[in-house]
C-alpha positions in Angstrom: 82.3 92.2 128.0 81.6 90.4 124.8 84.8 88.6 122.8 84.5 90.6 119.9 84.5 94.3 121.9 87.6 92.7 123.8 89.1 91.9 120.3 88.2 95.4 118.7 90.1 96.9 122.2 93.1 95.0 121.6 93.4 96.1 118.1 92.7 99.4 118.4 95.8 99.6 121.1 98.0 97.9 119.3 97.9 100.4 116.2 97.8 103.4 118.4 100.9 101.6 119.9 102.5 100.6 116.8 102.1 104.7 115.6 102.7 106.4 119.0 106.3 104.0 118.8 106.6 105.4 114.6 105.7 108.6 115.7 109.2 108.6 118.5 111.0 107.1 116.1 110.4 109.4 113.2 111.1 112.5 116.2 114.1 111.0 117.0 115.0 110.9 113.5 114.9 114.5 112.9 116.8 115.0 115.9 119.6 112.9 115.4 120.0 113.0 111.5 122.4 115.2 109.9 121.0 116.7 106.4 117.9 118.4 105.0 117.6 115.1 103.2 117.9 112.6 105.8 115.5 114.4 108.4 112.8 115.0 105.5 112.8 111.0 105.4 112.3 111.2 109.2 109.3 113.4 108.6 107.9 111.2 106.0 107.8 108.4 108.1 106.6 110.2 111.2 103.4 112.1 108.4 102.6 108.6 106.4 103.6 105.4 108.9 102.4 107.0 112.4 99.6 108.7 111.0 97.7 106.1 109.5 98.3 103.4 112.5 97.2 106.9 115.1 94.2 107.1 113.0 93.1 103.4 112.8 93.3 102.5 116.1 91.6 105.9 117.1 89.1 104.7 114.1 88.6 101.1 115.9 87.8 103.1 119.8 85.5 105.4 117.7 81.7 104.7 118.9 79.1 107.1 116.3 79.3 106.3 113.3 79.8 110.2 112.7 82.9 110.7 114.8 84.5 107.5 112.8 83.7 109.4 109.0 85.2 112.4 110.4 88.8 110.6 111.7 88.6 109.0 108.1 88.3 112.1 106.3 91.2 113.8 108.6 93.0 110.3 107.5 92.4 111.0 103.7 93.0 114.5 103.7 96.3 113.9 105.8 97.1 110.9 103.6 97.2 113.4 100.4 99.1 116.2 101.6 101.6 114.7 103.8 103.6 113.0 100.4 102.6 115.9 98.4 104.2 118.6 101.0 107.3 116.3 100.9 107.5 116.2 97.5 107.0 120.4 97.4 110.4 120.6 100.2 112.2 118.4 98.2 111.7 119.7 94.8 112.5 123.0 96.4 115.7 122.0 97.2 116.3 120.2 94.6 115.8 123.7 92.5 117.9 125.4 95.0 120.5 122.9 94.1 121.4 121.3 97.5 122.3 117.5 97.0 122.9 115.2 99.2 126.3 115.3 101.1 128.2 111.7 101.0 129.2 110.4 103.8 132.9 110.4 105.1 134.3 107.9 106.7 
C-alpha cells in the first residue's frame, strides 16, 4: 500500500468514528434530556455534526467520482434541510406559546 492510501484510510476512519460518536451521543441526549427544547438541540447536533463527519468519511472512501458526487449531493441536501426543519419546529413551538421550562434546584 502506498502512504497516500494509508493516510486516506486513516483519515476516513477517523471521520466515520467521530461521526458515529456524535450520532450516539445525540441519540442518548434525545432519550435523556427533559423537555422539547433540549431534545431539539440534541437532534440538531445529530443532524449537523454527525452527518457531516460520516459523509466526509464515506466520501474519502469512495473510489468512483460518481459515488463521491452522489454522497456530496446528499450531504449538501441534508446540510440545507436539517437546520431548516429544526428552525421550523422551533418556530412552531414558539407560536404555540411553548416556553422553555426553568430548572428547579
